[in-house]
N, C-alpha and C positions, 0 to 999 in steps of 0.2 A: 838207775841212773838219777832219776828225779829225787829219790830219797837221799841220795848222796850229794845232791845239788850240782849234778853234772849235766852237760849237754853233749851232743855228738861232736861239737867243735873241741871239747876237752879231750877226746879220745885220740891217742897218738897212733894206734894200730888196731886193726880189726882182724881177728882170726876167725874165719868162717869155715864151716864144714864145706868142702868143695866136692860133692859127690858127682857132679857133672862138669863138663867143660865151661859152661856158661854161668854157673851158680855164683861165683865171686863177683862177676860183672853185674848180675841181677841184684845182689845184695848192695853193692856200691851205688848202683843207680837208684834203688828203692830208698836208700838212706840219704841220697844226695851227697855222698862223700867222694873224695878223690880216689880212684882206683889204686893209686900209689900208696895209699894207707892200708893196703891189704896185700895178699899174695895168693896166687892160684897155682897149686902144685899138680892139679889134675893132669896136665900134659905130660907129667913125669911119672906119676904113680897111679893114675886112674883113680877108681873108687876104692879106697882101702878102709872104708867104713869109719868107725869111730875114732881111728887114729888120725884122720885128716886134720882136724883142728890142732892137734898137738904137733903134727908135722909142720903145719903152717906157722905155729908159734916158734918152733925150732929154726926154720929157715928165715922167719922174720927177725929173730935175734941174731942169727949168723950174719945176716945182711945189714945189721945194725939199724934196721927200721924200728926195732924195739931196743931201747937202752934202759939202763937202771933209772927207775922212777917214771918210766913211761906208763901211761894208762892204757890198758889193753882191754878191748871188748871181745869176749870169747863167745861165739854163738855156734850152736850146732843143732842140726835137725836129726831125728830118728825116724824109724818106721812107725806106723800106727798114729800118725798126726801128732807127734810129741816134739817138743823143742826145749832147749835150755839156753840160757844166756847169763853171763856174769861179767862184771867189770873188776879187773884186778890191777894193782899197781905192781909193775915188774921190779923185782929186787935185784940184788947182786948175784945173778944167776951164772954159774959156770956151765958151759956146754961141752959135751963130748965131741969127738971128731965127726966129720961127715961120714955118713954110712957108705959102705961099698955098695955098688949098684950095678945091676945087669945093663942099665942104660946109661952108664958113665956119668952119673950124677956127681961123683966125687972129683970131677975134673975141676970145677970151680963153682963156688956159690954164685958168683957174678954171672956165670954162664946161664944159670937157672933164671936169675932175677932179671936179666936183660931181655928174656924172651917171654916173661909172663906179665 
């Protein structure tokens, strides 16, 4: 971010890996950002491993928390004490339909977002 001349205030959305129920809140608190600038799908999917940040991006875009030209910080942690982060500018992205789900996630994106 520093190399690009950006600060946390410039980031519109944060897509974290959310392997536990509390991790998104920990990240938001640690960075001093508003939790509304991220999403926590753990209550719906639990720990689905490396797919979590991608799922968080998808639902962030579905909910319009991410729009064309938004700056998104993508951060993930892995096993063996490794982590990765990148900042990207969201393009004109076309999304597929919501996935069918055993826990009725397809009822409405707003259903998910109002409870996370």
